[in-house]
N, C-alpha and C positions, 0 to 999 in steps of 0.2 A: 395652208395658204389658200385664200379664196380668190377665184378668178371669175371673169365675166361669163364664161361658159356655164359654170355652175350656178351663178346668180340667175342667168336666163332660164336654166332648168327649174330653179326654185320658183320663179315667177310664173312659169307655164304649167307647173304641177301643184297648184294649190290643192291642199287636201291630201297630198301624198304623205306617207308615213316616214318616220325617221329611217327605217330600214330601206325604203325606196330611195331616199336621199343618199344613204351610204352606198348603195349599189350604183346609183348614177355617178357618184363621186369617183368610184373605182373605175368605171368605164371611161370617164373623162380623163382621169389621170393615166390610165394605161396607154392612151394615145401618145403620151410623151416617149414611149419606148420606140416609136417609129421615128427614125432620124429625119424623115422628110416632113414630119408634122410641124406646122407653124400655127400657133393659136392666133385667131383673129383678134386684133386690137381695136376696140371700139373707137370710132371717130373722135369721140369727146376726150379720149385719153391722149392728148397731144404730146405729153412728155414721153410716154413709152413708144409712140409712133416715131417721134424724132430720134430717140435712141436706137431703135431698130434700123431706121433708114440710114443714119450716119454710119453705123457699124456694118451694115450690109454693103455700103459703098466703100468702106475703108477697113478691110479685114484686119489690119494690124493695129487699129485704134483700140486703146484700152477703154474700159467702161468709165474710168475716172476722166480720161481725155474727152470722151463723148459727153459726159456730164458737164465738163468745163465749157465745152462749146454751147451746150444748152443754156447754161447759166448766163453766158454772154449774149446769146441770141434772143432769149426770152425778154430781156429788158429793152429791146428795140421795138419800135412801133411796127405793126403789120396792118395790112388793109382789112383783113377779116378777123384778126385776133388769134389766128392759128400760126404757130411757129413751124415752118417747114424747112427741112434740111436742104441746104444748097452747098455745092462744092466749096464756095468761098468761105463757108463757116470755119473751115480748117485754119484760116488765118487767125482765128481767136487763140490758137495755141502758140502763136509766135511771140 
């Protein structure tokens, strides 16, 4: 699985070897072993930010339920084009 952390490493290490990339990948992946680690989600990844936010605020919400809320929310107009989680979004599940 490719993630933004590794993509950033690739962009900033032009000329690095494949071995360098593999080593960097393992360092980045090992961070997952820390239960407090949370990967930064790029601002442009509105979908993942929304899913993280809604599930952070609603611990018992399943991923399918969070996606259902996203599906309903994303079709509504926004001022700036970004879909932001709001507590009222849970009404989409009713």
